[in-house]
C-alpha positions in Angstrom: -1.8 -35.1 -39.3 -4.6 -32.7 -38.1 -7.3 -31.3 -40.3 -9.7 -28.4 -40.0 -13.5 -28.9 -39.9 -15.6 -31.6 -38.4 -13.7 -34.8 -37.7 -14.5 -38.3 -36.6 -16.0 -38.4 -33.1 -13.8 -39.1 -30.2 -15.0 -41.0 -27.2 -14.7 -39.5 -23.8 -15.0 -41.0 -20.4 -18.4 -39.3 -20.1 -19.7 -41.6 -22.7 -20.5 -39.0 -25.4 -18.9 -38.4 -28.8 -17.5 -34.9 -29.5 -16.0 -33.6 -32.7 -12.3 -32.9 -32.7 -11.6 -29.4 -34.1 -8.2 -27.8 -34.4 -7.8 -24.7 -32.3 -5.8 -23.0 -35.0 -8.6 -23.1 -37.6 -11.9 -21.2 -37.7 -14.9 -23.1 -36.5 -17.2 -24.2 -39.3 -20.4 -22.3 -39.6 -19.4 -19.6 -37.2 -19.2 -16.0 -38.4 -15.8 -14.5 -38.6 -14.8 -12.6 -35.4 -14.5 -8.8 -35.6 -12.1 -7.4 -33.1 -12.1 -3.9 -31.7 -9.5 -1.7 -33.6 -7.2 0.8 -31.9 -9.1 3.8 -33.3 -12.3 2.6 -31.6 -10.9 3.8 -28.3 -11.7 7.4 -29.3 -15.3 6.7 -28.8 -14.9 5.8 -25.2 -13.1 7.3 -22.2 -11.1 4.4 -21.1 -8.4 6.3 -19.1 -8.7 6.7 -15.4 -9.5 10.3 -14.8 -10.8 12.4 -11.9 -12.7 15.5 -12.8 -13.5 18.4 -10.4 -16.0 21.2 -10.7 -16.5 24.0 -8.2 -20.0 25.3 -7.9 -20.9 29.0 -7.2 -21.4 28.4 -3.5 -17.9 26.8 -3.1 -19.1 23.1 -3.1 -16.6 20.9 -5.0 -18.0 18.1 -7.2 -15.5 15.3 -8.0 -16.0 12.1 -10.0 -14.1 9.2 -11.6 -15.2 7.2 -14.5 -15.5 3.5 -13.7 -17.6 1.1 -15.8 -20.3 -0.9 -14.3 -24.0 -0.8 -13.3 -23.5 0.5 -9.8 -22.0 3.7 -8.4 -20.8 5.0 -5.1 -21.7 8.6 -4.3 -21.3 10.6 -1.1 -20.6 13.9 0.7 -17.4 14.4 2.6 -17.2 17.2 5.1 -14.1 18.8 6.5 -15.3 18.1 10.1 -14.2 15.8 12.8 -13.2 15.4 16.4 -10.2 17.6 15.9 -12.5 20.6 15.3 -14.3 20.2 18.7 -12.0 22.3 20.8 -14.6 25.0 21.3 -17.5 22.5 21.7 -18.4 19.6 23.8 -16.2 16.6 22.9 -18.2 13.8 21.1 -20.3 15.8 18.6 -18.8 14.0 15.6 -19.5 10.7 17.3 -23.2 11.8 17.7 -23.5 12.9 14.1 -22.1 9.6 12.9 -24.8 7.7 14.8 -27.5 10.1 13.8 -26.7 9.9 10.1 -29.5 8.7 7.7 -32.2 9.2 10.3 -35.3 11.2 9.6 -35.0 14.3 7.5 -37.3 17.0 6.1 -38.4 14.7 3.2 -38.1 11.3 4.9 -40.0 10.5 8.1 -37.7 7.8 9.4 -34.6 5.7 8.7 -36.8 2.9 7.5 -38.2 5.2 4.8 -34.7 6.1 3.7 -33.7 2.4 3.5 -36.8 1.5 1.5 -36.0 4.4 -1.0 -32.5 3.1 -1.4 -33.7 -0.5 -1.8 -35.6 0.4 -4.9 -32.2 1.1 -6.5 -30.4 -1.8 -4.8 -28.6 0.7 -2.6 -26.9 0.7 0.8 -25.8 3.6 3.0 -23.1 4.3 5.6 -21.6 7.2 7.6 -18.1 7.3 9.1 -16.6 10.0 11.2 -12.8 10.2 11.7 -10.6 12.8 13.3 -10.7 15.2 10.4 -13.5 14.1 8.1 -17.1 12.9 8.2 -18.3 10.9 5.2 -21.9 10.1 4.1 -21.9 7.5 1.3 -24.4 5.5 -0.7 -23.8 2.7 -3.2 -26.6 2.1 -5.6 -27.6 1.5 -9.2 -26.2 4.4 -11.3 -29.7 4.9 -12.8 -30.9 6.2 -9.4 -28.3 8.9 -9.1 -30.9 11.7 -9.0 -32.6 10.0 -6.0 -29.3 9.3 -4.3 -28.0 12.9 -4.5 -31.4 14.2 -3.3 -31.2 11.9 -0.3 -27.6 12.8 0.5 -28.4 16.5 0.4 -31.4 16.0 2.7 -29.5 13.8 5.1 -26.6 16.2 5.4 -28.4 19.6 5.5 -31.9 18.8 6.6 -31.8 16.2 9.5 -34.6 16.5 11.9 -32.6 15.4 15.0 -35.7 14.6 17.0 -35.5 14.1 20.7 -36.3 10.4 20.3 -33.4 9.9 17.8 -31.0 11.8 20.1 -32.0 9.7 23.1 -31.5 6.5 21.1 -28.1 7.7 20.0 -27.1 8.4 23.6 -28.0 4.7 24.4 -26.0 3.4 21.4 -22.9 5.5 22.3 -23.0 4.3 26.0 -23.2 0.7 24.8 -20.4 1.2 22.3 -18.1 2.8 24.9 -18.8 -0.2 27.3 -18.1 -2.6 24.5 -14.9 -0.8 23.6 -13.5 -1.4 27.1 -14.5 -5.1 27.1 -13.5 -6.3 23.6 -10.4 -8.6 23.3 -8.9 -6.5 20.6 -7.5 -3.3 22.3 -6.3 -1.6 19.1 -9.1 1.1 18.9 -8.5 2.0 22.5 -4.7 2.1 22.1 -5.1 4.2 19.0 -7.1 6.8 21.0 -4.5 6.7 23.8 -1.5 7.1 21.5 -3.1 10.1 19.7 -3.9 11.7 23.1 -0.3 11.2 24.2 1.2 12.5 21.0 -1.0 15.6 20.6 -2.1 16.3 24.2 -5.3 18.3 24.4 -5.1 19.6 20.8 -6.5 18.8 17.3 -6.0 15.1 16.4 -5.3 14.4 20.1 -8.9 15.2 21.1 -11.2 12.3 21.9 -12.8 10.7 18.8 -15.3 8.8 21.0 -17.8 10.8 23.0 -17.0 10.7 26.7 -19.7 9.2 28.9 -20.1 12.4 30.9 -21.0 14.3 27.6 -23.7 12.0 26.4 -26.4 13.8 28.3 -25.1 17.3 27.5 -25.2 17.0 23.7 -28.6 18.1 22.4 -30.2 19.6 19.2 -29.0 23.1 20.0 -25.4 22.0 20.5 -25.5 20.0 17.3 -27.0 22.9 15.3 -24.4 25.3 16.7 -21.6 23.0 15.5 -23.3 22.2 12.1 -23.7 25.9 11.3 -20.0 26.4 11.6 -18.6 23.3 9.8 -21.3 22.1 7.4 -20.8 24.8 4.9 -20.5 24.3 1.1 -16.9 25.4 1.0 -16.0 22.6 3.4 -17.8 19.9 1.4 -17.1 17.6 -1.5 -19.7 15.7 -3.4 -17.7 12.7 -4.8 -18.9 9.9 -7.1 -17.4 6.9 -8.8 -19.1 5.1 -11.6 -21.2 8.0 -13.0 -20.9 10.6 -15.6 -19.4 13.9 -14.3 -21.9 16.1 -16.1 -24.9 14.2 -14.6 -23.4 14.5 -11.1 -22.8 18.2 -11.5 -26.4 18.6 -12.7 -27.7 16.8 -9.6 -25.5 18.9 -7.4 -26.8 22.1 -8.8 -30.4 20.8 -8.5 -30.2 19.7 -4.8 -27.2 21.3 -3.2 -26.7 24.7 -4.7 -29.6 26.5 -3.2 -30.7 24.3 -0.3 -31.2 26.1 3.0 -29.8 24.1 6.0 -32.3 23.3 8.8 -30.1 25.3 11.2 -30.3 28.4 9.0 -27.7 30.2 6.9 -26.6 32.5 9.6 -22.9 32.8 10.5 -21.8 30.1 13.0 -19.0 30.3 15.5 -15.5 30.7 14.2 -14.0 27.6 12.5 -11.1 26.1 14.4 -8.0 26.3 12.2 -5.5 25.2 14.8 -2.4 23.4 13.5 -1.5 20.1 15.3 1.1 20.6 18.0 3.1 17.4 18.7 3.8 17.1 22.4 4.8 13.5 23.1 4.2 11.9 26.5 2.7 8.8 28.0 -0.8 7.6 28.8 -1.1 4.6 31.1 -4.3 2.7 31.8 -3.9 0.0 34.5 -6.5 -2.7 33.7 -7.1 -6.3 34.7 -7.1 -8.1 31.3 -7.7 -11.6 32.8 -11.4 -11.6 32.1 -11.4 -9.9 28.7 -12.2 -13.2 27.0 -14.0 -15.8 29.0 -14.7 -19.3 27.7 -13.2 -22.8 27.3 -10.2 -21.3 25.5 -9.7 -17.8 26.9 -7.3 -15.4 25.3 -4.2 -15.1 27.6 -3.9 -12.0 29.8 -1.6 -9.6 27.9 -0.1 -6.1 28.4 -0.3 -3.9 25.3 2.2 -1.2 24.5 2.1 1.3 21.6 5.1 3.6 21.0 4.9 6.3 18.4 6.9 9.2 16.9 5.7 12.2 14.8 6.1 11.5 11.0 4.6 14.0 8.5 1.5 15.3 6.8 0.1 13.5 3.7 0.7 16.7 1.8 4.5 16.6 2.3 6.9 14.9 0.0 8.2 12.7 2.8 4.8 11.0 3.1 5.8 8.4 0.5 9.1 7.4 2.2 7.2 7.1 5.5 4.6 4.9 3.8 7.4 2.7 2.4 9.1 2.6 5.9 5.8 1.5 7.5 5.5 -1.3 4.9 9.1 -2.3 5.5 8.4 -2.6 9.3 5.1 -4.5 8.6 4.4 -7.1 11.3 1.2 -8.6 12.7 0.1 -11.3 15.1 2.3 -14.2 16.1 -0.2 -16.6 14.5 -0.6 -14.9 11.2 -0.7 -17.2 8.2 0.8 -16.7 4.8 4.0 -16.1 3.0 5.8 -13.1 1.5 2.6 -11.7 0.3 1.3 -11.5 3.9 4.4 -9.5 5.0 6.3 -12.4 6.6 9.6 -10.9 5.4 9.0 -7.5 7.1 11.3 -6.5 9.9 8.8 -7.0 12.8 8.4 -10.6 11.7 12.0 -11.3 11.0 13.6 -9.4 13.9 10.8 -9.6 16.6 8.2 -12.3 16.2 10.4 -15.0 14.7 13.0 -14.5 17.4 10.9 -13.9 20.5 8.2 -16.6 20.8 6.6 -15.0 23.8 5.5 -11.9 21.9 1.9 -12.2 20.7 1.9 -9.2 18.4 4.1 -6.6 16.8 2.6 -4.3 14.2 3.5 -1.0 12.6 0.9 1.7 11.9 1.1 5.0 10.1 -1.5 7.7 10.7 -1.3 10.8 8.5 -3.3 14.0 8.5 -3.3 17.3 6.7 -0.8 18.9 9.1 1.0 16.0 10.9 1.4 12.3 11.2 2.3 9.5 13.6 4.3 6.3 13.0 3.8 3.8 15.8 4.4 0.2 16.7 1.9 -1.9 18.8 3.3 -4.8 20.7 1.6 -7.4 23.1 3.1 -9.8 25.6 2.7 -11.4 29.0 2.9 -8.8 31.8 6.1 -10.3 33.1 7.8 -9.6 29.7 6.9 -6.0 29.4 10.3 -4.6 30.2 12.0 -6.7 27.6 9.2 -6.0 25.0 9.7 -2.3 25.4 13.5 -2.8 24.9 12.9 -4.7 21.7 10.5 -2.2 20.2 12.7 0.8 21.0 15.6 -1.1 19.4 13.6 -1.5 16.2 13.0 2.3 16.1 16.7 2.9 16.4 17.6 0.3 13.8 15.3 2.1 11.3 18.1 4.7 11.0 20.6 2.0 10.0 21.4 0.4 6.7 18.5 -0.4 4.4 19.1 -3.4 2.1 18.3 -3.0 -1.6 16.3 -6.2 -1.7 14.4 -5.2 1.5 13.5 -1.8 0.1 12.4 -3.1 -3.3 10.2 -5.7 -1.6 8.6 -3.0 0.6 8.0 -0.7 -2.4 6.5 -3.6 -4.5 4.2 -4.6 -1.6 3.1 -1.0 -1.1 2.3 -0.6 -4.8 0.5 -4.0 -4.8 -1.6 -3.0 -1.8 -2.4 0.4 -3.3 -3.6 -1.1 -6.6 -5.5 -4.0 -5.0 -7.4 -1.6 -2.7 -8.3 0.7 -5.6 -10.1 -2.2 -7.3 -12.9 -1.5 -4.8 -15.4 1.2 -5.8 -16.0 2.5 -2.3 -12.3 2.8 -1.7 -11.9 4.8 -4.9 -14.7 7.0 -3.8 -13.1 7.7 -0.4 -9.7 8.3 -2.1 -11.2 10.8 -4.6 -13.2 12.6 -1.9 -10.4 12.9 0.7 -7.8 14.0 -1.8 -10.1 16.7 -3.4 -11.2 17.8 0.1 -7.6 18.4 1.1 -5.9 19.5 -2.2 -8.7 20.3 -4.7 -7.1 17.6 -7.0 -6.2 14.0 -7.0 -2.9 12.1 -7.6 -3.8 9.1 -9.8 -2.5 5.6 -8.9 0.2 5.5 -11.5 1.5 8.8 -10.2 1.7 7.4 -6.7 3.4 4.3 -8.0 6.0 6.4 -9.7 6.7 8.3 -6.5 7.0 5.0 -4.6 9.5 3.7 -7.2 11.7 6.8 -6.6 12.2 6.2 -2.9 15.9 5.5 -2.1 17.6 4.2 1.1 18.9 7.7 1.8 15.2 8.9 1.8 14.4 6.3 4.5 17.4 7.3 6.6 16.6 11.0 6.3 12.9 10.7 7.5 13.9 8.4 10.3 16.6 10.7 11.6 14.1 13.6 11.6 11.6 11.4 13.4 14.0 10.2 16.1 14.7 13.8 17.2 11.1 14.0 18.6 9.9 12.9 22.1 8.1 9.6 21.9 4.4 9.1 22.5 3.6 6.0 24.6 0.3 4.3 25.3 0.2 1.4 27.8 -2.7 -0.8 28.7 -3.0 -3.7 31.1 -0.7 -4.8 34.0 2.0 -2.2 34.0 4.0 -3.2 37.1 7.2 -3.8 35.1 6.8 -1.0 32.6 10.0 1.1 32.3 9.7 4.8 33.1 8.9 7.3 30.3 12.4 8.9 30.8 14.1 5.5 30.1 12.1 5.0 26.9 12.8 8.6 25.8 16.5 8.1 26.5 16.7 4.9 24.5 14.9 6.4 21.5 17.2 9.5 21.4 20.3 7.4 21.4 22.7 6.4 18.6 23.8 2.9 17.6 27.0 3.0 19.6 25.2 3.8 22.9 22.5 1.2 22.6 24.1 -1.5 24.9 24.6 1.0 27.7 21.1 2.4 27.4 19.6 -1.0 27.4 20.9 -1.6 30.9 18.7 1.3 32.0 15.8 -1.0 31.6 17.2 -3.8 33.9 
């Protein structure tokens, strides 16, 4: 029998004697535990909420409560490479590199970093095709300093000649590195966008062309900033802080601040809607010396084929996200089990059956007015023709039957990835900022999970059928001697199941 209270000592291998106490009885001499009651929740805001306040000048302030000592705060601007049609291409790339340099209040980047260091803070700036984001993660008690710094960095940059020249050097180095790195994905992503949206909006170059590095100066940057860095195109987003405090800081530092380029009216803002064109972009390149060393990466040819999907504002965005997860894929040497996507179609139907393929991965890029679903594949140059045939077949098979188990697995994996990513404070910050910037509100994770759960096989078939009616976009990099013509690829993708065998012979 067992008894409560202190008992005879029991000998352990460690040599000591410890009392044996039943886990079902209170410990002797220890005060009785008091547990939180249900009504105590009223004192705290425990639900995940996103609050949005619009200031008098049009600036939106958005925040989400998240407990912890640190916060992530930043300014997102509706500005990116897609807005550079009337300007020199590469301005957003320049602004990304010039971020957190000297400002009206801070004499240098080092001074900014030292200021952030006092609050355990770090800073970063990222420019994409449609958004530029200035972000700081720091102790929540330094919020006043952080918002002051962000306002200064965004609206009062000095853009000195020395900083601009250093940025030119950094961009030239980055462009050179982009063409030499073993992983061609960034280059292929640029190429597929340029092929899909030729010379318009999201198809414009995200990286500054070499020939423009010497043409972009302070006057060009100020002209662009005066048009796009306006309060109505900005969101101040924060995670891990009180909303009222963030609004107070926004009023203090962002409501009446005069930009360094003046408050005069800039050039007309580009409001062009993306026009999908389709097409092919080929870059013949010797890949044999991309990775030198005792165990060099084999020479490969890389192909990316894409079709227009939809905007993230449309209802079909969720079915497309599930479809992308269902296709999955990765490298031929990826480790892991079902949690790593080894049951996705590009593993089961492609990589597991064709040992000579090094990579087959599905990607989904979505913007405010359009989207692009594409598959990236890599293989030896001698296998290019067969590789293109296999990838086009996978696009056609998307419109076929969707198994219930397969669909449920893809939906579960998508929800799992969504929730796992939103455990990270900077990811929540970006999600809050981007959604509020585009829609003035935010769909919460549980709402998105509900929408994912509602996707049916008929939804997948509907969006794929719509997608297959468009011309394909193709990006090809490497030795392209055996690459099929664009007309053959287009013919294969516009076919129906019954015509596949005949169309495949076009490649041979």
